C-alpha positions in Angstrom: 24.5 -18.6 -55.5 22.7 -21.1 -53.5 20.1 -20.5 -50.9 21.6 -20.9 -47.4 18.3 -22.5 -46.1 18.6 -25.4 -48.6 22.2 -26.2 -47.8 22.5 -29.2 -45.4 24.8 -28.7 -42.5 28.2 -30.4 -42.7 27.7 -33.9 -41.3 30.0 -34.9 -38.3 31.5 -38.4 -38.3 30.1 -40.4 -35.4 32.6 -42.4 -33.6 32.1 -45.4 -31.3 33.5 -44.7 -27.8 35.9 -47.1 -26.3 35.4 -48.6 -22.9 37.2 -45.9 -21.0 35.2 -43.1 -22.7 31.8 -45.1 -22.3 32.5 -45.7 -18.5 33.8 -42.1 -17.8 30.4 -40.5 -17.3 29.1 -43.3 -15.0 32.3 -43.3 -12.9 32.4 -39.5 -12.8 28.8 -39.4 -11.6 29.4 -41.9 -8.9 32.6 -40.0 -7.7 30.6 -36.8 -7.8 27.7 -38.1 -5.8 30.1 -39.7 -3.1 32.3 -36.9 -2.7 29.7 -34.0 -3.2 27.1 -35.4 -0.8 29.2 -37.0 1.9 32.1 -34.6 2.1 31.0 -31.3 0.5 27.3 -31.4 1.6 26.2 -30.4 -1.9 22.6 -31.2 -3.3 22.4 -34.4 -5.4 20.6 -32.6 -8.1 23.4 -30.2 -8.8 25.9 -33.0 -9.0 23.6 -35.1 -11.4 23.4 -32.0 -13.7 27.2 -31.6 -13.6 27.6 -35.3 -14.5 24.9 -34.9 -17.4 26.9 -31.9 -18.6 30.1 -34.0 -18.8 28.2 -36.8 -20.7 26.9 -34.2 -23.1 30.3 -32.8 -23.8 31.6 -36.3 -24.4 28.8 -37.0 -26.7 29.4 -33.9 -28.7 33.1 -34.8 -28.9 32.0 -38.2 -30.4 30.0 -36.5 -33.2 26.5 -36.7 -31.6 24.5 -33.6 -32.5 22.4 -31.6 -30.0 19.2 -32.5 -31.8 20.1 -36.2 -31.7 20.6 -35.9 -27.9 17.3 -34.2 -27.5 15.5 -36.8 -29.5 17.0 -39.5 -27.4 16.0 -37.9 -24.2 12.5 -37.4 -25.5 12.2 -41.1 -26.6 13.3 -42.3 -23.2 10.9 -40.1 -21.4 8.2 -41.2 -23.7 8.9 -44.9 -23.0 9.0 -44.3 -19.2 5.9 -42.2 -19.0 3.2 -45.0 -18.7 5.1 -46.5 -15.8 5.5 -43.2 -14.2 1.8 -42.2 -14.5 0.8 -45.7 -13.0 3.1 -45.0 -9.9 1.8 -41.6 -9.4 -1.9 -42.7 -9.7 -1.2 -45.4 -7.0 0.5 -42.9 -4.8 -2.4 -40.6 -5.2 -4.9 -43.5 -4.4 -2.9 -44.6 -1.3 -2.7 -41.1 0.0 -6.5 -40.5 -0.3 -7.2 -43.9 1.2 -4.9 -43.0 4.3 -6.4 -39.5 4.7 -10.0 -40.9 4.4 -9.3 -43.7 7.0 -9.9 -46.7 4.5 -6.4 -48.1 5.1 -6.5 -47.9 9.0 -10.0 -49.5 8.8 -8.7 -52.5 6.8 -5.7 -52.8 9.2 -8.2 -52.7 12.1 -10.5 -55.4 10.5 -7.4 -57.5 9.8 -6.1 -57.3 13.4 -9.6 -58.1 14.8 -9.8 -61.3 12.6 -6.7 -62.8 14.0 -7.3 -64.7 17.1 -4.4 -64.9 19.7 
């Protein structure tokens, strides 16, 4: 008898989605955002999670495993993180400059240097 831990799980055949299936999550997300925020007054985060759930179900139906989806999410976050950290750092710097009076002082100096 073979050890269950050494047996590979059955591989699922991955299929390539057609145009309709590929566009369905995007169209559904747009429809949910418009109807949910404008007419129903729902929070956008809830609607985005619902659209992500539909996209996940479609991916599972196409043969993508949960681990592959998590790896794809992680790789996209890894590639976006340097840009996000730069934007966060700039936001913190601008906030501290505004609170300390540096930006108002620079604006005042700039306005004083302009002769009418």
